[in-house]
Residue frames relative to the residue before (quaternion, step in Angstrom):
aa qw qx qy qz dx dy dz
M 1.0000 0.0000 0.0000 0.0000 0.00 0.00 0.00
L 0.2268 -0.7808 0.5680 0.1277 3.62 -0.90 0.83
Y 0.0861 -0.7649 0.6382 0.0150 3.49 -0.95 1.03
A 0.2861 -0.7325 0.5869 0.1926 3.63 -1.19 0.48
L 0.1550 -0.7464 0.6350 0.1248 3.59 -0.83 0.87
C 0.3068 0.7392 -0.5335 0.2735 3.60 0.27 1.23
A 0.8199 -0.3305 0.1823 0.4304 3.52 -1.27 0.03
M 0.7020 0.3185 -0.1791 0.6113 3.67 1.06 -0.76
R 0.5028 -0.5136 0.4111 0.5608 3.11 0.97 -0.84
Y 0.5015 -0.4152 0.2152 0.7279 37.78 -11.28 -20.13
A 0.6678 -0.4012 0.2782 0.5619 3.61 -0.37 0.47
P 0.6200 -0.5825 0.3444 0.3971 3.55 -1.06 0.73
C 0.0614 -0.8095 0.5833 0.0251 3.66 -0.94 0.76
A 0.4497 -0.6516 0.5124 0.3327 3.52 -1.19 0.39
L 0.2964 -0.7879 0.5216 0.1391 3.51 -0.61 1.19
R 0.0967 -0.8507 0.5167 -0.0054 3.60 -0.49 1.20
Y 0.5324 0.5720 -0.4628 0.4185 3.49 0.85 1.10
A 0.7086 -0.4336 0.3365 0.4434 3.52 -1.30 0.19
P 0.4327 -0.7832 0.3983 0.2017 3.43 -0.76 1.14
C 0.7663 0.3401 -0.2102 0.5029 3.56 1.13 -0.18
A 0.3853 -0.7480 0.5034 0.1967 3.52 -0.90 0.98
L 0.2779 0.7258 -0.5758 0.2538 3.53 0.25 1.30
R 0.0152 -0.7805 0.6232 -0.0468 3.42 -1.08 0.91
Y 0.3420 -0.7489 0.5275 0.2095 3.58 -0.98 0.71
E 0.0850 -0.7724 0.6292 -0.0161 3.49 -0.80 1.31
G 0.8258 -0.0892 0.0449 0.5551 3.64 -0.54 1.02
G 0.7259 -0.4195 0.2418 0.4885 3.66 0.93 0.81
K 0.6440 0.5225 -0.3136 0.4625 3.58 1.23 0.04
R 0.4389 -0.7210 0.4699 0.2584 3.55 -0.98 0.54
M 0.1725 -0.8275 0.5305 0.0634 3.58 -0.52 1.06
V 0.2310 -0.7554 0.6007 0.1233 3.59 -0.97 0.84
T 0.1218 -0.7445 0.6532 0.0650 3.44 -1.15 0.86
L 0.0014 0.8238 -0.5633 0.0634 3.49 -0.63 1.16
Y 0.2096 -0.7667 0.6014 0.0805 3.54 -0.75 1.29
V 0.1997 -0.7556 0.6173 0.0901 3.53 -0.81 1.15
G 0.1345 0.8148 -0.5510 0.1199 3.63 -0.45 1.07
S 0.1736 -0.7558 0.6139 0.1476 3.55 -1.30 -0.14
T 0.5524 -0.6131 0.4699 0.3134 3.52 -1.37 0.39
K 0.8077 0.1221 -0.1144 0.5653 3.51 1.22 -0.13
G 0.6233 -0.5747 0.3683 0.3816 3.69 -1.04 0.43
Y 0.8618 0.2020 -0.1539 0.4392 3.47 -1.37 0.40
S 0.3680 0.7485 -0.4537 0.3138 3.49 0.95 1.10
G 0.6778 -0.5282 0.2991 0.4149 3.58 1.18 0.12
K 0.2932 0.8066 -0.4666 0.2139 3.56 1.24 0.49
N 0.6595 0.5195 -0.3093 0.4466 3.57 1.02 -0.91
L 0.6812 0.5062 -0.2937 0.4399 3.47 0.86 -0.97
T 0.6243 0.5462 -0.3107 0.4640 3.53 1.16 -0.83
V 0.5937 0.5579 -0.3215 0.4826 3.58 1.04 -0.79
M 0.7188 0.4564 -0.2453 0.4636 3.54 0.81 -1.08
G 0.6138 0.5260 -0.3245 0.4912 3.61 1.08 -0.67
L 0.6946 0.4323 -0.3001 0.4905 3.64 0.76 -0.96
G 0.6523 0.5333 -0.3404 0.4175 3.49 0.82 -0.80
Q 0.6894 0.4537 -0.3194 0.4657 3.62 0.82 -0.85
R 0.6341 0.5270 -0.3508 0.4440 3.59 1.00 -0.77
C 0.6347 0.5394 -0.3030 0.4631 3.71 1.01 -0.79
L 0.6533 0.5023 -0.2961 0.4829 3.50 0.99 -0.90
R 0.6867 0.4519 -0.3147 0.4746 3.59 0.87 -0.87
D 0.6572 0.4780 -0.3149 0.4903 3.67 1.13 -0.34
G 0.6118 -0.6219 0.3285 0.3620 3.52 1.22 0.34
L 0.4838 0.6728 -0.4196 0.3705 3.52 1.25 0.22
K 0.3832 -0.6673 0.5790 0.2695 3.72 -1.09 0.67
V 0.1091 -0.8344 0.5403 0.0041 3.56 -0.64 1.20
G 0.1651 -0.7455 0.6429 0.0607 3.54 -1.15 0.91
Y 0.0610 -0.8015 0.5923 0.0550 3.57 -1.10 0.54
L 0.0093 0.7733 -0.6323 0.0450 3.58 -1.03 0.85
K 0.0925 -0.7325 0.6664 0.1039 3.54 -1.18 0.69
P 0.3283 -0.8088 0.4334 0.2241 3.66 -0.05 1.18
F 0.8021 0.1610 -0.0101 0.5750 3.62 1.10 -0.88
G 0.0127 -0.8121 0.5829 -0.0233 3.63 -0.55 1.06
R 0.2927 -0.7526 0.5715 0.1461 3.52 -1.31 0.45
L 0.6991 0.4387 -0.2772 0.4919 3.61 1.29 -0.13
P 0.1544 -0.8389 0.5121 0.1010 3.62 0.26 1.19
I 0.1278 0.7433 -0.6508 0.0879 3.51 -1.12 0.81
K 0.3117 -0.7311 0.5742 0.1964 3.56 -1.16 0.70
V 0.0364 -0.7693 0.6372 -0.0264 3.55 -0.91 1.08
N 0.8265 -0.1510 -0.0051 0.5423 3.56 -0.57 1.34
G 0.7613 -0.4168 0.1694 0.4670 3.53 0.91 1.03
A 0.6284 0.5263 -0.3202 0.4750 3.53 1.39 -0.17
L 0.3838 -0.7180 0.5340 0.2280 3.52 -1.04 0.83
T 0.1123 0.7797 -0.6070 0.1048 3.61 -0.76 0.97
D 0.5704 -0.5494 0.4964 0.3555 3.51 -1.52 -0.26
K 0.5762 -0.6473 0.3986 0.3001 3.47 -0.94 1.01
D 0.6679 0.5002 -0.2849 0.4717 3.51 0.96 -0.98
A 0.6487 0.5240 -0.3031 0.4614 3.55 0.90 -1.07
W 0.6361 0.5078 -0.3470 0.4660 3.75 0.90 -0.76
F 0.6901 0.4717 -0.3173 0.4479 3.54 0.85 -0.95
I 0.6265 0.5264 -0.3278 0.4721 3.71 1.01 -0.62
H 0.6127 0.5513 -0.3373 0.4549 3.53 1.16 -0.85
Q 0.6475 0.5385 -0.2747 0.4640 3.59 1.08 -0.96
V 0.6645 0.5080 -0.3098 0.4521 3.56 0.79 -1.16
L 0.7459 0.4052 -0.2172 0.4819 3.68 0.83 -0.96
M 0.3499 -0.7815 0.4509 0.2518 3.54 1.38 0.08
L 0.2319 0.7933 -0.5281 0.1947 3.65 0.93 0.89
K 0.3710 -0.7545 0.5127 0.1737 3.52 -1.28 0.62
D 0.3920 0.7237 -0.4776 0.3074 3.70 1.35 0.04
P 0.6003 -0.5417 0.4522 0.3765 3.66 -1.17 0.57
V 0.5677 -0.6096 0.4380 0.3381 3.53 -1.06 0.86
E 0.7135 0.4880 -0.3276 0.3815 3.62 0.82 -0.78
T 0.6137 0.5380 -0.3676 0.4458 3.54 1.34 0.06
L 0.4825 0.7213 -0.3878 0.3106 3.64 1.42 -0.30
C 0.7885 -0.0403 0.0934 0.6066 3.56 0.91 -1.02
P 0.2483 -0.8271 0.4949 0.0968 3.49 0.00 1.46
V 0.7816 0.1797 -0.1265 0.5838 3.73 1.01 -0.59
V 0.0191 -0.7979 0.6002 -0.0530 3.61 -0.57 1.27
M 0.4326 -0.7124 0.4942 0.2471 3.58 -0.74 1.08
T 0.0922 0.7608 -0.6391 0.0642 3.51 -0.89 0.94
H 0.6572 -0.5059 0.3211 0.4571 3.63 -1.13 0.25
D 0.6424 0.5198 -0.3419 0.4475 3.61 0.94 -0.79
L 0.6552 0.5041 -0.3223 0.4612 3.58 0.96 -0.80
M 0.6143 0.5299 -0.3713 0.4516 3.59 0.97 -0.60
V 0.6514 0.5126 -0.3135 0.4633 3.59 0.94 -1.01
E 0.6411 0.5120 -0.3303 0.4665 3.64 0.91 -0.75
G 0.6700 0.5148 -0.3082 0.4371 3.45 0.86 -0.90
C 0.6485 0.5013 -0.3259 0.4711 3.61 1.04 -0.75
R 0.6948 0.4655 -0.2690 0.4776 3.56 1.14 -0.64
G 0.4759 -0.6880 0.4262 0.3444 3.55 1.30 0.05
E 0.4599 0.6912 -0.4361 0.3473 3.65 1.14 0.53
C 0.6435 0.5322 -0.3414 0.4313 3.63 1.19 0.04
A 0.1498 0.7725 -0.5953 0.1623 3.47 -0.88 1.12
G 0.8106 0.3442 -0.2591 0.3967 3.46 -1.33 0.43
F 0.3245 0.7755 -0.4753 0.2597 3.48 1.29 0.58
D 0.5622 0.5905 -0.3706 0.4448 3.51 1.26 -0.59
L 0.6677 0.5193 -0.2872 0.4495 3.56 0.91 -1.02
K 0.6445 0.5216 -0.3023 0.4703 3.46 1.12 -0.81
I 0.6097 0.5072 -0.3395 0.5057 3.62 1.11 -0.65
L 0.6853 0.5024 -0.3128 0.4244 3.58 0.70 -1.00
K 0.6387 0.5237 -0.3507 0.4414 3.57 1.04 -0.79
A 0.6648 0.5059 -0.3038 0.4581 3.62 0.98 -0.94
F 0.6092 0.5620 -0.3320 0.4502 3.56 1.13 -0.77
E 0.6495 0.4948 -0.3108 0.4865 3.66 0.95 -0.91
A 0.6537 0.5023 -0.3389 0.4534 3.62 0.98 -0.59
V 0.7066 0.4824 -0.2525 0.4519 3.47 0.86 -0.99
S 0.7143 0.4896 -0.2555 0.4299 3.63 0.98 -0.79
K 0.4698 0.6998 -0.4445 0.3031 3.61 1.16 -0.11
G 0.8449 0.0743 -0.0871 0.5226 3.60 -0.68 1.03
K 0.5208 0.6309 -0.4304 0.3814 3.61 1.14 0.30
D 0.3973 -0.6727 0.5653 0.2645 3.52 -1.40 0.39
V 0.7910 0.1588 -0.0002 0.5908 3.45 1.24 -0.90
V 0.0404 0.8005 -0.5946 -0.0630 3.55 -0.79 0.72
L 0.2478 -0.7924 0.5475 0.1044 3.58 -0.60 1.24
I 0.2031 -0.7572 0.6184 0.0547 3.61 -0.87 1.08
G 0.2276 -0.7914 0.5612 0.0836 3.51 -0.56 1.21
G 0.2798 -0.7792 0.5288 0.1868 3.65 -0.52 1.04
A 0.3655 -0.7161 0.5602 0.1996 3.57 -1.24 0.44
G 0.8178 0.0283 -0.0520 0.5725 3.63 -0.56 1.08
K 0.7228 -0.3389 0.3020 0.5212 3.41 -0.69 -1.25
L 0.7538 -0.4108 0.2595 0.4424 3.59 -1.33 0.12
E 0.6839 0.4802 -0.3041 0.4574 3.62 1.04 -0.63
S 0.4653 0.7222 -0.4185 0.2945 3.62 1.24 -0.44
G 0.7196 0.3744 -0.2690 0.5192 3.77 -0.69 0.80
K 0.4352 0.7089 -0.4737 0.2893 3.66 1.12 -0.26
F 0.5466 0.6384 -0.3601 0.4050 3.55 1.21 -0.84
F 0.7887 0.2730 -0.1206 0.5375 3.59 0.97 -0.79
N 0.4999 -0.6740 0.3848 0.3844 3.60 1.32 0.40
I 0.6098 0.4879 -0.3801 0.4956 3.66 1.01 0.70
S 0.1242 0.7744 -0.6044 0.1397 3.58 0.69 1.02
G 0.6617 -0.5075 0.3478 0.4285 3.50 -1.26 0.22
Y 0.5768 0.5459 -0.3627 0.4876 3.59 1.04 -0.47
D 0.6277 0.5435 -0.3046 0.4668 3.60 0.93 -0.79
I 0.7097 0.4750 -0.2274 0.4680 3.49 0.78 -1.15
I 0.6277 0.5476 -0.3219 0.4499 3.55 0.99 -0.86
E 0.7319 0.4120 -0.2794 0.4654 3.56 0.92 -0.79
K 0.6552 0.5066 -0.3569 0.4320 3.64 1.00 -0.56
L 0.7160 0.4105 -0.2433 0.5095 3.56 1.15 -0.80
N 0.4093 -0.7228 0.4898 0.2650 3.65 1.22 0.11
A 0.3245 0.8099 -0.4285 0.2347 3.54 1.06 0.73
R 0.3652 -0.6416 0.6024 0.3036 3.59 -1.26 0.32
V 0.3135 -0.7650 0.5428 0.1478 3.58 -1.21 0.52
L 0.0511 -0.7345 0.6751 0.0469 3.41 -1.17 0.86
L 0.2707 -0.7739 0.5593 0.1226 3.56 -0.70 1.34
V 0.0755 -0.7400 0.6665 0.0502 3.60 -1.14 0.78
D 0.1862 0.8068 -0.5469 0.1233 3.53 -0.56 1.06
C 0.4688 -0.6141 0.5484 0.3200 3.57 -1.18 0.46
Y 0.4610 -0.6674 0.5136 0.2799 3.68 -0.99 0.87
E 0.0499 0.7908 -0.6038 0.0869 3.47 -0.95 1.07
R 0.6922 -0.4971 0.2841 0.4394 3.45 0.77 1.16
E 0.8382 -0.2020 0.1158 0.4931 3.63 -1.10 -0.66
F 0.5755 0.6191 -0.3691 0.3863 3.53 1.23 -0.47
Y 0.5995 0.5558 -0.3219 0.4776 3.49 1.26 -0.72
L 0.6758 0.4918 -0.2949 0.4631 3.65 0.86 -0.92
D 0.6190 0.5459 -0.3562 0.4382 3.53 0.96 -0.85
A 0.6719 0.5296 -0.2615 0.4469 3.57 0.86 -1.18
V 0.7184 0.4539 -0.2566 0.4605 3.62 0.81 -0.98
L 0.6066 0.5145 -0.3242 0.5121 3.61 1.07 -0.61
D 0.6398 0.4967 -0.3360 0.4807 3.64 0.90 -0.82
A 0.6621 0.4882 -0.3224 0.4683 3.67 0.80 -1.00
H 0.6304 0.5528 -0.3346 0.4302 3.66 0.99 -0.88
G 0.6419 0.5166 -0.2945 0.4841 3.55 1.08 -0.94
R 0.7184 0.4367 -0.2881 0.4585 3.60 0.90 -0.56
L 0.7106 0.4647 -0.2315 0.4748 3.56 1.03 -0.89
G 0.2561 -0.7800 0.5388 0.1890 3.53 1.03 -0.72
E 0.8196 -0.2393 0.1902 0.4846 3.59 -0.96 -0.86
R 0.4392 0.6347 -0.4874 0.4084 3.58 1.34 0.22
L 0.6399 0.5308 -0.3421 0.4379 3.58 0.88 -0.58
V 0.2422 -0.7947 0.5461 0.1080 3.56 -0.32 1.39
G 0.7542 -0.3474 0.2450 0.5004 3.65 1.07 -0.64
V 0.4285 -0.7023 0.5102 0.2506 3.57 -1.28 -0.09
I 0.2339 -0.6702 0.6825 0.1740 3.44 -1.50 0.25
L 0.2322 -0.7395 0.6120 0.1571 3.69 -0.90 0.79
N 0.1047 -0.8343 0.5405 0.0295 3.53 -0.58 1.10
S 0.8350 0.2299 -0.1446 0.4786 3.57 -1.30 0.43
V 0.2783 0.7914 -0.5163 0.1720 3.63 0.84 0.69
Q 0.3843 -0.7426 0.5073 0.2085 3.54 -0.64 1.25
A 0.6791 -0.5348 0.3371 0.3730 3.49 -1.22 0.71
G 0.6872 0.5541 -0.2774 0.3791 3.53 0.91 -0.85
Y 0.7059 0.4418 -0.2387 0.4996 3.46 1.42 -0.49
V 0.3957 0.7722 -0.4474 0.2168 3.61 1.25 -0.22
E 0.7159 0.4529 -0.2627 0.4618 3.60 0.90 -1.04
K 0.6267 0.5466 -0.3264 0.4494 3.49 1.07 -0.71
I 0.6846 0.5039 -0.2824 0.4446 3.48 1.03 -0.83
E 0.6298 0.5305 -0.2882 0.4887 3.51 1.13 -0.95
D 0.7742 0.3801 -0.1889 0.4695 3.66 0.72 -1.11
L 0.8382 0.2485 -0.1315 0.4673 3.65 0.98 -0.55
I 0.7500 0.4451 -0.2473 0.4223 3.49 0.73 -0.99
I 0.6541 0.4813 -0.3320 0.4799 3.66 0.96 -0.83
P 0.6800 0.4981 -0.3298 0.4251 3.64 0.81 -0.87
F 0.5908 0.5588 -0.3464 0.4676 3.50 1.21 -0.83
L 0.7147 0.4729 -0.2818 0.4314 3.62 0.68 -1.06
E 0.6424 0.5324 -0.3136 0.4534 3.53 1.10 -0.68
R 0.6124 0.5392 -0.3190 0.4821 3.56 1.14 -0.67
K 0.6850 0.4858 -0.2446 0.4848 3.52 1.16 -0.64
G 0.5353 -0.6641 0.3653 0.3728 3.51 1.37 0.09
I 0.5576 0.5675 -0.3818 0.4703 3.53 1.27 0.64
P 0.2309 -0.8255 0.4970 0.1350 3.55 -0.11 1.31
V 0.2724 -0.7344 0.6011 0.1588 3.68 -1.00 0.86
F 0.1916 -0.8180 0.5380 0.0688 3.58 -0.51 1.19
G 0.8242 -0.0471 0.0292 0.5636 3.53 1.19 -0.04
S 0.1072 -0.7397 0.6547 0.1126 3.61 -1.27 0.36
L 0.1854 -0.8104 0.5550 0.0272 3.54 -0.47 1.35
P 0.3513 -0.7682 0.4948 0.2042 3.53 -0.67 1.03
Y 0.5812 -0.5404 0.4430 0.4171 3.61 -1.18 0.45
D 0.0701 -0.7725 0.6312 0.0045 3.41 -1.08 0.92
A 0.5034 -0.6922 0.4419 0.2687 3.53 -0.74 1.33
V 0.6967 0.4743 -0.3442 0.4138 3.61 0.77 -0.70
L 0.6031 0.5268 -0.3551 0.4823 3.64 1.16 -0.50
G 0.6919 0.4240 -0.2591 0.5239 3.60 1.15 -0.58
S 0.4821 0.6879 -0.4340 0.3257 3.62 1.09 0.16
V 0.2519 -0.7720 0.5692 0.1286 3.54 -1.28 0.43
M 0.4473 -0.6748 0.5197 0.2730 3.55 -1.00 0.80
I 0.5327 -0.6437 0.4363 0.3340 3.58 -0.86 0.90
A 0.6022 0.5453 -0.3737 0.4475 3.65 1.10 -0.64
D 0.6764 0.4963 -0.3370 0.4273 3.55 1.01 -0.67
I 0.5809 0.5539 -0.3641 0.4724 3.55 1.18 -0.50
V 0.6496 0.5021 -0.3209 0.4722 3.61 0.93 -0.87
E 0.6295 0.5391 -0.3081 0.4671 3.58 1.00 -0.88
A 0.7491 0.4268 -0.2497 0.4408 3.64 0.65 -1.10
C 0.7417 0.3881 -0.1975 0.5100 3.54 1.11 -0.59
A 0.3922 -0.7217 0.4871 0.2967 3.63 1.22 0.04
G 0.2672 0.8316 -0.4602 0.1589 3.59 0.92 0.65
D 0.3869 -0.6865 0.5683 0.2369 3.52 -1.34 0.45
V 0.2030 -0.8084 0.5351 0.1377 3.65 -0.47 1.03
L 0.2891 -0.8210 0.4762 0.1252 3.49 -0.56 1.23
C 0.8039 -0.0552 0.0573 0.5895 3.51 1.16 -0.63
C 0.8160 0.2972 -0.2022 0.4526 3.52 -1.47 0.24
R 0.1044 0.8198 -0.5539 0.1011 3.58 0.79 1.04
N 0.6040 0.5778 -0.3639 0.4110 3.61 1.21 -0.49
K 0.6959 0.4617 -0.2967 0.4632 3.56 1.19 -0.02
L 0.3668 0.7663 -0.4584 0.2611 3.60 1.32 0.39
D 0.6321 0.5485 -0.3467 0.4235 3.55 1.24 -0.36
N 0.4716 0.6949 -0.4212 0.3425 3.61 1.32 -0.17
L 0.4118 -0.7176 0.5135 0.2276 3.63 -1.09 0.70
V 0.1980 -0.7418 0.6299 0.1174 3.58 -1.13 0.68
E 0.2330 -0.8174 0.5176 0.0984 3.51 -0.64 1.16
H 0.8003 0.1671 -0.0328 0.5749 3.44 1.17 -0.79
F 0.1579 -0.7874 0.5782 0.1438 3.67 -1.05 0.62
L 0.1678 -0.8049 0.5675 0.0439 3.53 -0.83 0.98
I 0.2460 -0.7750 0.5590 0.1626 3.58 -0.77 0.90
G 0.2603 -0.7887 0.5380 0.1441 3.65 -0.54 1.02
G 0.2491 0.7746 -0.5395 0.2163 3.47 -0.46 1.34
M 0.6269 0.5337 -0.2669 0.5009 3.59 1.21 0.55
Q 0.6722 -0.4428 0.3482 0.4805 3.62 -1.24 -0.22
V 0.6749 -0.5430 0.3385 0.3675 3.47 -1.27 0.73
D 0.6803 0.5119 -0.3224 0.4137 3.64 0.75 -0.91
R 0.6295 0.5273 -0.2980 0.4868 3.50 1.13 -0.82
A 0.6400 0.5421 -0.3120 0.4463 3.55 0.99 -1.01
L 0.6651 0.5218 -0.3004 0.4418 3.55 0.88 -0.94
E 0.6525 0.5361 -0.3354 0.4176 3.53 1.02 -0.73
Y 0.6666 0.4650 -0.2861 0.5075 3.57 1.14 -0.71
I 0.6361 0.5108 -0.3645 0.4491 3.60 0.91 -0.65
R 0.6802 0.4944 -0.3026 0.4488 3.61 0.88 -0.80
K 0.6460 0.5662 -0.3016 0.4137 3.52 1.14 -0.62
T 0.7371 0.3269 -0.1793 0.5636 3.69 1.31 -0.60
R 0.3874 -0.7374 0.5284 0.1642 3.34 -1.13 1.03
N 0.8530 0.1144 -0.0733 0.5039 3.67 -1.10 0.51
N 0.3180 0.7740 -0.4751 0.2722 3.48 0.96 1.05
A 0.2455 -0.7351 0.6058 0.1798 3.50 -1.33 0.26
V 0.3008 -0.7785 0.5232 0.1725 3.70 -0.86 0.69
I 0.1463 -0.7683 0.6151 0.0997 3.53 -0.68 0.97
V 0.2134 0.8040 -0.5280 0.1708 3.62 -0.43 0.99
G 0.6457 -0.5635 0.3818 0.3460 3.59 -1.14 0.60
G 0.5615 -0.6420 0.4053 0.3290 3.52 -0.94 0.97
D 0.6998 0.4725 -0.2839 0.4543 3.68 1.13 -0.36
R 0.5804 0.5810 -0.3741 0.4309 3.58 1.27 0.17
A 0.0617 -0.8436 0.5326 0.0302 3.69 0.56 1.13
D 0.5743 0.5883 -0.3867 0.4179 3.62 1.02 -0.55
I 0.7139 0.4342 -0.2565 0.4858 3.60 0.81 -1.09
Q 0.5822 0.5745 -0.3646 0.4450 3.60 1.09 -0.74
L 0.6973 0.4676 -0.2763 0.4678 3.66 0.73 -1.04
A 0.6452 0.5335 -0.3201 0.4433 3.55 1.01 -0.78
A 0.6625 0.5142 -0.2880 0.4623 3.51 1.05 -0.86
V 0.6587 0.4948 -0.3107 0.4742 3.51 1.05 -0.91
E 0.6512 0.5023 -0.3383 0.4574 3.66 0.91 -0.76
A 0.6647 0.4682 -0.2866 0.5067 3.64 1.08 -0.70
T 0.4070 -0.7530 0.4375 0.2754 3.65 1.20 0.08
T 0.0620 0.7587 -0.6336 0.1381 3.52 0.61 1.20
Q 0.5977 -0.6039 0.4114 0.3298 3.46 -1.38 0.56
C 0.7978 -0.0753 0.0571 0.5955 3.53 1.25 -0.72
L 0.2937 -0.7419 0.5792 0.1669 3.52 -1.07 0.62
I 0.0991 -0.7862 0.6098 0.0145 3.75 -0.59 1.10
L 0.0980 -0.8121 0.5750 0.0161 3.49 -0.47 1.26
T 0.2398 -0.8059 0.5285 0.1171 3.62 -0.65 1.07
G 0.7046 0.4957 -0.3281 0.3874 3.49 -1.43 0.10
N 0.3727 -0.7107 0.4793 0.3553 3.68 1.31 -0.11
L 0.4711 0.6407 -0.4815 0.3685 3.59 0.96 0.81
Y 0.3025 -0.7987 0.4972 0.1526 3.55 -0.70 1.17
P 0.5394 -0.6472 0.4389 0.3124 3.56 -1.15 0.61
N 0.5671 -0.5420 0.4869 0.3842 3.57 -1.34 0.18
E 0.7067 -0.4988 0.3362 0.3724 3.60 -1.34 0.46
I 0.5848 0.5824 -0.3733 0.4236 3.57 1.13 -0.74
V 0.6700 0.5215 -0.2728 0.4524 3.55 0.86 -1.07
I 0.6632 0.4906 -0.3007 0.4787 3.61 0.90 -0.91
S 0.6482 0.5513 -0.3054 0.4274 3.58 0.92 -0.92
R 0.6871 0.4786 -0.2528 0.4846 3.48 0.97 -1.06
A 0.6546 0.5080 -0.3210 0.4588 3.56 0.97 -0.80
E 0.6080 0.5524 -0.3261 0.4679 3.63 1.11 -0.58
M 0.6577 0.5141 -0.2722 0.4787 3.46 1.04 -1.00
R 0.7656 0.3806 -0.1963 0.4801 3.58 0.88 -0.88
G 0.4351 -0.7557 0.4015 0.2800 3.54 1.30 -0.02
V 0.4192 0.6644 -0.4779 0.3930 3.46 1.22 1.05
P 0.3776 -0.7242 0.5251 0.2392 3.66 -0.66 1.01
I 0.1477 -0.7464 0.6359 0.1294 3.59 -1.10 0.67
V 0.1178 -0.7733 0.6230 0.0029 3.50 -0.90 1.17
V 0.1324 -0.7623 0.6274 0.0880 3.58 -0.85 0.99
V 0.0981 -0.7906 0.6043 -0.0144 3.56 -0.95 1.05
R 0.5412 -0.6421 0.4637 0.2827 3.49 -1.27 0.55
D 0.6178 0.5916 -0.3430 0.3882 3.58 1.02 -0.78
D 0.5011 -0.5933 0.5066 0.3744 3.52 -1.30 0.21
T 0.7199 -0.4790 0.2846 0.4139 3.66 -1.26 0.34
Y 0.6124 0.5452 -0.3370 0.4627 3.63 0.99 -0.70
S 0.6804 0.4982 -0.2794 0.4591 3.59 0.78 -1.07
V 0.6472 0.4843 -0.3168 0.4962 3.66 0.97 -0.84
A 0.6891 0.5000 -0.3308 0.4070 3.59 0.79 -0.81
K 0.6081 0.5400 -0.3310 0.4786 3.53 1.25 -0.66
K 0.6525 0.5392 -0.2986 0.4408 3.60 1.05 -0.87
V 0.6988 0.4560 -0.2744 0.4780 3.55 0.86 -0.90
E 0.6058 0.5599 -0.3521 0.4423 3.53 1.08 -0.64
E 0.6183 0.5557 -0.2636 0.4893 3.49 1.15 -0.90
L 0.6353 0.5586 -0.2814 0.4529 3.52 1.07 -0.96
S 0.6841 0.5174 -0.2806 0.4307 3.48 0.92 -1.05
R 0.6489 0.5289 -0.3277 0.4379 3.63 1.21 -0.32
K 0.6992 0.4531 -0.2332 0.5014 3.52 1.35 -0.39
L 0.2897 -0.7692 0.5465 0.1606 3.56 -0.55 1.15
R 0.2605 -0.7540 0.5916 0.1165 3.52 -0.85 1.10
L 0.3052 -0.8280 0.4055 0.2385 3.70 -0.03 1.01
R 0.5501 0.5878 -0.4124 0.4263 3.53 1.34 -0.10
E 0.5838 0.5681 -0.3882 0.4310 3.62 1.16 -0.15
K 0.1793 -0.8683 0.4452 0.1251 3.60 0.40 1.21
E 0.5389 0.6133 -0.4017 0.4149 3.57 1.21 -0.44
K 0.6878 0.5153 -0.2484 0.4470 3.43 1.04 -1.00
V 0.6486 0.5699 -0.2855 0.4160 3.47 1.13 -1.01
Y 0.7096 0.4564 -0.2353 0.4825 3.49 0.98 -1.02
C 0.5781 0.5430 -0.3750 0.4800 3.54 1.19 -0.51
G 0.6417 0.5256 -0.3006 0.4708 3.67 1.01 -0.89
I 0.6803 0.4893 -0.2973 0.4576 3.57 0.77 -0.91
R 0.6121 0.5351 -0.3332 0.4775 3.56 1.05 -0.72
L 0.6573 0.5276 -0.2963 0.4492 3.53 0.90 -1.03
I 0.6657 0.5337 -0.2820 0.4387 3.57 0.97 -0.83
E 0.6370 0.5422 -0.2767 0.4729 3.42 1.17 -0.98
E 0.7012 0.4676 -0.2528 0.4752 3.60 1.07 -0.96
R 0.8300 0.3416 -0.1394 0.4183 3.68 0.86 -0.92
V 0.6266 0.5140 -0.3517 0.4685 3.57 1.32 -0.17
N 0.3589 -0.7186 0.5521 0.2237 3.58 -1.02 0.81
F 0.2077 -0.8503 0.4795 0.0629 3.46 0.08 1.42
K 0.5538 0.6096 -0.3443 0.4506 3.58 1.32 -0.68
R 0.7226 0.4348 -0.2523 0.4745 3.54 0.91 -0.99
L 0.6238 0.5466 -0.3202 0.4579 3.54 1.06 -0.66
Y 0.6554 0.4909 -0.3083 0.4841 3.50 0.95 -0.90
E 0.6770 0.5096 -0.3249 0.4200 3.56 0.88 -0.69
A 0.6452 0.5461 -0.2925 0.4471 3.44 1.24 -0.77
L 0.6982 0.4469 -0.2361 0.5070 3.51 1.38 -0.69
G 0.4443 -0.7045 0.4163 0.3647 3.51 1.32 -0.20
I 0.4386 0.6796 -0.4734 0.3487 3.49 1.10 0.69
S 0.2945 -0.7998 0.5044 0.1387 3.52 -0.65 1.19
């Protein structure tokens, strides 16, 4: 969350296939559930992990597949997606790595796509799905970005959902009327395939409106709501190391503290006493301030901020560095101006890096507490 310390402070179509993604594996009924969203960074990965862990705990055999990934990584010589690999480990799955993410975006793949040289990705995904789904009760399909993502290769979320005969669970952050427009549009395209939605990262100021207006509205439209997850500061936090990477910063001290999480960002642009008041009110904060404001820098260090981000490529004096070392406060010097840095860190806070395990387990716990699994299981036909 960002605060300012300043003077005030496809066209809709009729779907003509079976509405439920049920298949019989060895006499048992298997459920295929696609977890997607109408926009990126909405909590799909965390939802997959939360659902997967709950299903495993309930004695169900779980499979996982991410058809299209954007974060290439090699594991034991096999190319896969970084997020898919992390989820595979969290759920302690035994399926081969090469089946996790059959299509991974790389520079070469993008070039081939632009030249029209890519084909057969749908068959590759179907082959991986067949391998992953063997002997499973539930197969969770992780969407990439939004439902339209992958259209470039003819493997958009909508394409995959149809080919795999999957049910769909939408996970999205509530953004007023834009959220309703997007969900209603997706419902029009998906029809009865849409099993329902989960509202994620609901700000405190919208809780009453969502409970009294939004959820009843969606339910009347035939869109079940399985849970409303409140905004959590830990989930919105950013690792200091990611700030350094995003801003190409120079770390002056306390490199051993770069794994710490920052929950709030404060912009230093006022008198010292007022700045101290704001810094002390917020936990796990980082102060973004001009490199020429030694007074604010010292005040932030003495108040034990998590991190000091100095803008304008201006370095602090030795007194500030010495005190920061004593207090264990990393100082990061960046080239950008204060406004540009603020925009970058705000964007970072919207993106969950799955290597931040504290955030991951916090999100899984939140899903366990706030999602109506009984109703979801009934909707999916899971006994």
